[in-house]
C-alpha positions in Angstrom: 0.0 0.0 0.0 2.8 2.4 0.9 4.4 1.7 -2.6 1.1 2.4 -4.3 0.6 5.7 -2.4 4.1 6.8 -3.2 3.5 6.2 -6.9 0.3 8.3 -6.7 2.2 11.1 -5.0 4.9 11.1 -7.7 2.3 11.3 -10.4 0.6 14.2 -8.7 3.9 16.0 -8.3 4.7 15.6 -12.0 1.3 16.8 -13.1 1.5 19.8 -10.7 4.8 20.8 -12.1 3.6 20.7 -15.7 2.8 24.1 -17.1 1.7 25.4 -20.4 4.3 25.1 -23.1 7.2 27.4 -22.4 7.0 30.3 -24.8 8.5 33.7 -24.5 5.6 36.2 -24.1 6.8 39.5 -25.3 3.7 41.4 -24.3 0.4 40.9 -22.5 -2.7 42.7 -23.8 -6.0 43.7 -22.3 -9.4 44.0 -24.0 -8.6 47.6 -25.3 -5.5 46.5 -27.1 -7.3 43.4 -28.4 -10.0 45.6 -29.9 -7.4 47.8 -31.7 -5.5 44.8 -33.0 -8.7 43.2 -34.3 -9.8 46.3 -36.1 -6.4 46.6 -37.7 -5.5 43.0 -38.5 -8.7 40.8 -38.7 -8.7 39.4 -42.2 -12.5 39.7 -42.7 -12.4 43.4 -41.8 -9.4 44.0 -44.1 -11.4 42.4 -46.9 -14.5 44.4 -46.1 -12.5 47.7 -46.4 -12.1 47.0 -50.1 -15.7 48.1 -50.4 -14.4 51.6 -50.1 -12.2 51.1 -53.2 -15.3 49.9 -55.1 -17.2 52.9 -54.0 -14.4 55.2 -55.1 -14.4 53.6 -58.6 -18.1 54.3 -58.8 -17.5 57.9 -57.8 -14.9 58.3 -60.6 -17.4 57.1 -63.1 -20.1 59.4 -61.7 -17.9 62.5 -61.8 -17.2 61.7 -65.4 -20.8 62.5 -66.3 -20.0 66.2 -65.7 -17.2 66.2 -68.2 -17.4 66.5 -71.9 -16.4 63.6 -74.2 -13.4 64.3 -76.4 -12.2 62.2 -79.3 -9.6 62.6 -82.1 -8.9 60.8 -85.3 -6.3 61.0 -88.0 -6.6 59.4 -91.5 -4.0 58.8 -94.2 -5.5 57.5 -97.4 -3.4 56.4 -100.3 -4.9 55.7 -103.7 -3.3 54.7 -107.0 -5.0 55.5 -110.3 -4.1 53.6 -113.5 -5.2 54.9 -116.9 -4.1 54.3 -120.5 -2.1 57.5 -120.6 -0.5 57.6 -117.2 -0.6 56.1 -113.7 -0.2 57.9 -110.4 -0.7 57.9 -106.7 -2.9 60.3 -104.7 -2.6 60.8 -100.9 -5.4 62.2 -98.7 -4.8 63.3 -95.1 -7.2 64.5 -92.5 -7.1 65.2 -88.7 -10.1 66.0 -86.6 -10.9 66.6 -82.9 -14.4 66.4 -81.5 -15.9 67.6 -78.2 -19.4 66.8 -77.0 -21.0 68.1 -73.7 -24.3 66.8 -72.5 -26.5 69.7 -71.2 -29.6 67.7 -70.2 -29.7 64.0 -69.8 -33.3 63.5 -68.7 -32.2 63.5 -65.1 -29.8 60.6 -65.6 -26.5 62.3 -64.8 -27.6 64.0 -61.5 -29.1 60.7 -60.3 -25.8 58.9 -61.0 -23.8 61.5 -59.1 -26.2 61.1 -56.1 -25.8 57.4 -56.3 -22.0 57.8 -56.0 -22.5 59.3 -52.6 -24.9 56.6 -51.6 -22.5 53.9 -52.7 -19.8 55.4 -50.5 -22.2 55.6 -47.6 -23.3 52.0 -48.2 -19.7 50.9 -48.2 -19.0 52.7 -45.0 -22.1 51.0 -43.4 -21.0 47.6 -44.5 -17.6 48.1 -42.9 -19.1 49.6 -39.7 -21.5 46.7 -39.4 -18.7 44.2 -39.9 -16.6 45.9 -37.3 -19.5 45.9 -34.8 -20.0 42.2 -35.2 -16.3 41.4 -35.2 -15.7 43.1 -31.8 -18.7 41.2 -30.4 -17.0 38.0 -31.5 -13.7 39.3 -30.0 -15.3 39.7 -26.6 -16.5 36.1 -26.7 -13.0 34.8 -27.6 -11.0 37.1 -25.4 -13.1 36.3 -22.2 -13.1 32.6 -23.1 -9.4 32.7 -22.6 -9.9 34.3 -19.2 -12.6 31.7 -18.4 -10.2 28.8 -19.3 -7.6 30.4 -17.1 -10.0 30.5 -14.2 -10.8 26.8 -14.9 -7.1 26.0 -14.6 -6.9 27.8 -11.2 -9.9 25.8 -10.0 -8.5 22.5 -11.1 -5.1 23.3 -9.7 -6.7 24.1 -6.4 -8.6 20.8 -6.6 -5.3 18.9 -7.2 -3.6 20.6 -4.3 -6.4 19.8 -2.0 -6.4 16.2 -3.2 -2.6 15.9 -2.6 -3.0 17.3 0.9 -5.9 14.9 1.7 -3.9 11.9 0.3 -1.0 12.8 2.6 -3.4 13.1 5.6 -5.0 9.7 5.1 -1.6 8.1 4.5 -0.4 9.4 7.9 -3.7 8.3 9.4 -3.3 4.9 7.9 0.2 4.6 9.4 -1.3 5.5 12.8 -4.1 3.0 12.3 -6.8 5.8 12.1 -7.6 5.1 8.5 -7.9 2.1 6.2 -6.6 1.1 2.8 -9.9 1.9 1.1 -9.8 5.5 2.2 -6.2 5.8 0.8 -7.4 4.4 -2.5 -10.3 6.8 -2.6 -8.0 9.7 -2.0 -5.7 8.5 -4.8 -8.6 8.0 -7.2 -9.8 11.6 -6.6 -6.3 12.9 -7.1 -6.0 11.1 -10.4 -9.3 12.4 -11.6 -8.4 16.0 -10.6 -5.0 15.8 -12.3 -6.7 14.6 -15.5 -9.2 17.5 -15.3 -6.3 19.9 -14.9 -4.6 18.5 -18.0 -7.9 19.0 -19.9 -8.2 22.5 -18.6 -4.8 23.4 -19.9 -5.6 22.0 -23.3 -8.8 24.1 -23.5 -6.8 27.2 -22.5 -4.4 26.6 -25.3 -7.1 26.1 -27.9 -9.0 29.2 -26.7 -5.7 31.3 -26.8 -4.8 30.1 -30.3 -8.3 30.9 -31.5 -8.1 34.4 -30.1 -4.7 35.1 -31.7 -5.9 33.9 -35.1 -9.0 36.1 -34.9 -6.8 39.1 -34.1 -4.5 38.3 -37.0 -1.5 37.4 -34.9 0.6 34.4 -36.1 1.1 31.5 -33.7 4.8 32.1 -33.4 4.3 35.6 -32.0 3.0 34.6 -28.6 0.9 37.4 -26.9 -0.4 37.0 -23.4 -3.8 38.0 -22.2 -4.5 40.0 -19.1 -7.7 40.9 -17.3 -10.4 39.4 -15.2 -13.9 38.2 -15.6 -15.4 41.4 -14.2 -19.1 41.7 -14.3 -20.1 45.1 -15.5 -23.6 46.4 -15.0 -26.0 46.5 -18.0 -26.7 50.2 -18.5 -30.0 51.5 -19.7 -33.4 49.9 -20.3 -35.1 48.2 -23.2 -36.5 51.5 -24.6 -33.0 53.1 -24.3 -31.3 50.1 -26.0 -33.9 50.3 -28.9 -33.3 54.0 -29.3 -29.5 53.4 -29.4 -30.0 50.6 -32.0 -32.1 52.7 -34.3 -29.5 55.5 -34.1 -26.4 53.4 -34.4 -27.0 50.2 -36.2 -25.0 50.3 -39.4 -27.0 47.6 -41.1 -30.1 49.6 -40.6 -28.5 52.7 -42.1 -27.2 50.7 -45.0 -30.8 49.7 -45.9 -31.9 53.3 -45.8 -29.1 54.3 -48.1 -30.1 51.5 -50.5 -33.6 53.0 -50.7 -32.1 56.3 -51.8 -29.9 54.5 -54.3 -32.8 52.6 -55.8 -34.9 55.8 -56.1 -32.2 57.3 -58.2 -32.0 54.1 -60.2 -35.6 54.6 -61.1 -34.8 58.1 -62.4 -31.9 56.7 -64.4 -34.2 54.1 -66.1 -36.9 56.7 -66.8 -34.4 59.1 -68.4 -34.2 56.7 -71.3 -37.6 57.9 -72.5 -36.8 61.6 -72.1 -35.2 64.1 -74.5 -31.5 64.7 -74.3 -29.7 68.0 -75.2 -26.0 68.2 -76.0 -23.5 70.7 -77.4 -20.9 69.5 -79.9 -17.9 71.1 -81.6 -15.2 69.8 -83.9 -12.2 71.1 -85.8 -9.9 69.6 -88.2 -7.7 69.7 -91.3 -8.3 68.1 -94.6 -5.9 67.6 -97.5 -7.8 65.8 -100.3 -6.6 63.7 -103.2 -6.0 66.7 -105.4 -2.2 67.1 -105.4 -2.1 70.9 -105.9 -4.6 71.6 -103.1 -3.0 73.0 -100.0 -5.8 71.6 -97.7 -8.5 73.3 -95.7 -9.2 73.9 -92.0 -12.7 72.8 -91.0 -14.8 73.4 -87.9 -18.3 72.7 -86.8 -20.5 73.6 -83.8 -24.0 72.2 -83.1 -26.7 72.0 -80.6 -28.5 68.7 -80.8 -31.7 67.5 -79.3 -32.4 63.8 -79.2 -36.0 62.8 -78.7 -36.7 59.0 -78.1 -39.8 58.0 -80.1 -39.9 54.2 -79.6 -37.2 52.1 -77.7 -39.2 48.9 -77.8 -40.3 49.6 -74.2 -36.8 49.1 -72.8 -36.9 52.2 -70.6 -40.3 51.5 -69.3 -39.5 47.9 -68.5 -36.3 48.8 -66.7 -38.1 51.5 -64.7 -40.8 48.9 -63.6 -38.1 46.5 -62.6 -36.3 49.1 -60.6 -39.5 50.1 -58.9 -40.0 46.5 -57.9 -36.5 46.4 -56.4 -37.4 49.6 -54.5 -40.4 47.9 -52.9 -38.3 44.9 -51.9 -35.8 47.3 -50.3 -38.7 48.9 -48.3 -39.9 45.5 -47.1 -36.3 44.6 -46.1 -36.1 47.9 -44.1 -39.4 47.2 -42.4 -38.2 43.7 -41.5 -34.9 45.0 -40.2 -36.6 47.4 -37.9 -38.8 44.6 -36.6 -35.7 42.3 -36.2 -33.9 45.0 -34.2 -36.9 45.2 -31.8 -36.8 41.4 -31.3 -33.0 41.4 -30.9 -33.2 44.0 -28.2 -35.8 42.0 -26.3 -33.8 38.8 -26.7 -30.6 40.5 -25.6 -32.2 42.0 -22.5 -33.8 38.7 -21.6 -30.4 37.0 -21.8 -28.8 39.7 -19.7 -31.5 39.2 -17.0 -31.3 35.4 -17.2 -27.6 35.2 -16.9 -27.6 37.8 -14.0 -30.0 35.5 -12.1 -27.8 32.5 -12.7 -24.7 34.5 -11.6 -26.3 35.5 -8.3 -27.3 31.9 -7.7 -23.8 30.6 -8.5 -22.3 33.1 -6.1 -24.6 31.8 -3.3 -23.8 28.2 -4.3 -20.0 28.9 -4.2 -20.3 30.4 -0.8 -22.2 27.4 0.5 -19.8 25.0 -1.1 -16.8 26.6 0.7 -18.6 26.4 4.0 -19.6 22.8 3.4 -16.0 21.9 2.7 -14.8 23.7 5.8 -17.2 21.8 8.0 -16.4 18.5 6.3 -12.7 18.9 6.8 -13.2 19.7 10.5 -15.6 16.8 10.9 -13.2 14.4 9.1 -10.3 15.3 11.4 -12.6 14.8 14.4 -13.8 11.5 13.1 -17.5 12.5 12.8 -17.6 13.0 9.0 -17.2 10.1 6.7 -14.4 10.4 4.1 -16.9 10.2 1.2 -18.7 13.3 2.5 -15.4 15.1 2.5 -14.5 14.0 -1.0 -17.9 15.0 -2.2 -17.5 18.4 -0.6 -14.2 18.9 -2.3 -15.7 17.9 -5.7 -18.7 20.2 -5.1 -16.5 23.2 -4.4 -14.6 22.7 -7.6 -17.8 22.4 -9.5 -19.2 25.5 -7.8 -16.0 27.5 -8.7 -16.3 26.4 -12.4 -20.0 27.2 -12.5 -19.4 30.6 -11.0 -16.7 31.4 -13.5 -18.9 30.2 -16.4 -21.8 32.3 -15.0 -19.5 35.4 -14.9 -18.5 34.7 -18.5 -22.1 34.1 -19.7 -23.3 37.3 -18.1 -20.4 39.3 -19.5 -21.0 38.0 -23.0 -24.7 38.6 -22.7 -24.0 42.3 -22.0 -21.5 42.4 -24.9 -24.2 40.9 -27.2 -26.6 43.7 -26.0 -24.0 46.2 -27.0 -23.7 44.6 -30.4 -27.4 44.8 -30.8 -27.2 48.5 -29.9 -24.4 49.0 -32.3 -22.2 50.4 -29.5 -19.9 47.6 -28.7 -16.7 49.2 -30.1 -17.1 52.2 -27.7 -17.9 49.9 -24.7 -15.1 49.1 -22.4 -16.3 45.8 -21.0 -15.2 46.9 -17.5 -16.9 47.3 -14.2 -18.0 50.9 -13.7 
C-alpha cells in the first residue's frame, strides 16, 4: 500500500509541475489592445474595407458624367489610279478633334452623381456593421481565454487539495486511524483531478490560439492575455437600447441608403424615354486627293436634341423592374426594424437570465466553501465520513467552475446587447 501511495504522490507532483508550453511572451494585452488589433488585423475586416475602393471607382465614373467627351482621329488614305495614258498615286490626309457636352440627360447624370454618394455611404455602413459584429465576437473569444484560465486555477486548487488529503489519510493509515480503502479513494480523486487539470490546460491553449488567429496574430508571436472576468452592469433599459440601436446600427443605415440609391436608379431608367440635349464642336484639317490643293481647315458647332420615339419599351420595362426592387428594399427595411426590436428584447432577456444565474452561482459557491470547511473539521474529528469530505471537495470545484462560467455568460450577454445597440466598439467591458 505504501508503494502504491508513493506512486500516486509522484504522479501528482509531476502533473502539478507541468505548465503550459514554455514560450516567450513579449507582451500581454487587455481588452482595449485586443479591440485595436482586431480592427487593424482581422482578415475579414481588411477584406471588407475593399468596399471603399469599389465605392471610389463608382464615384470616378459618376464624376465623369460632368465632363465632356473628347475624341480625335487621323486618317491617311493612299490611292493609285491607272489609266491608259498615265498612272499615279494620290494621298489624302485628315485630322479631326471632336468635343461633346451633355447639357440635359433627362435626369440621368444627376441621379448617377447622387448614387455615387450613396454607394460610398453603403460601403461605410458595410464596414461599420462588420466591425461591430467582429468586436462582439472578439469579446467572446477574449473572455473565453480568461474563463479557461479560471478553470485551470480551480483545477489546480482541486489537485492541491487532493494531494493534501492523500497525505493526511496516508499518515492516518500509518497510525491506524484510517484504512486502505480510504487511501485508495483519495488516490482516485487525485488522479481524476489531475486529469481534469490537463484537460483545462488544453482548453486554454485552444482558446488562446483561436483568439490570436482572430486578431491576425501568427502563432509564433506569442501574446499573453491579461484581465479578469469582471461583471459590468448592464446600463439602460429596453427602450433606451432600442433607441440606441435605431440611431447606431450600421446595417439599418445601409438599408436606408439602399432605398435612396434605388430611387435614383428609377430616375436613371426613366431618363431613357426623355429628350437629351447636348452641345458639340469639332475642328480639323483636310488635305484631299488633289495634289495641288493646300488643304483646308474645317470646324463645326452644333446643338443637338435627341427625342426618343420608340425604344421597344426598354426604358419603361427597366423602370418597372427598378420600382419592384425599391419595394423589396422597403420591405427589407421594415423587417430589419422589426428584427432589431426582437434582438433588443432577446438580448435583455439573456442579460437578466444570466444575471439571475450569476447570483445563484455566487450563493452556491459560498455554501460549497462552508460545506468543505465543515467536512474537513468533521473528518479530522472523526465524525464526518471520508466520502462526504471528498464529495464536498468535488462540489467546491464544480461551484467554482459554475461561477466562472456564470460570470462569462453574463459578460458575453452584455456584450451581445452592445452589439445589438451598435455600440460595442465604444464599450469598455469593464466594471463601472
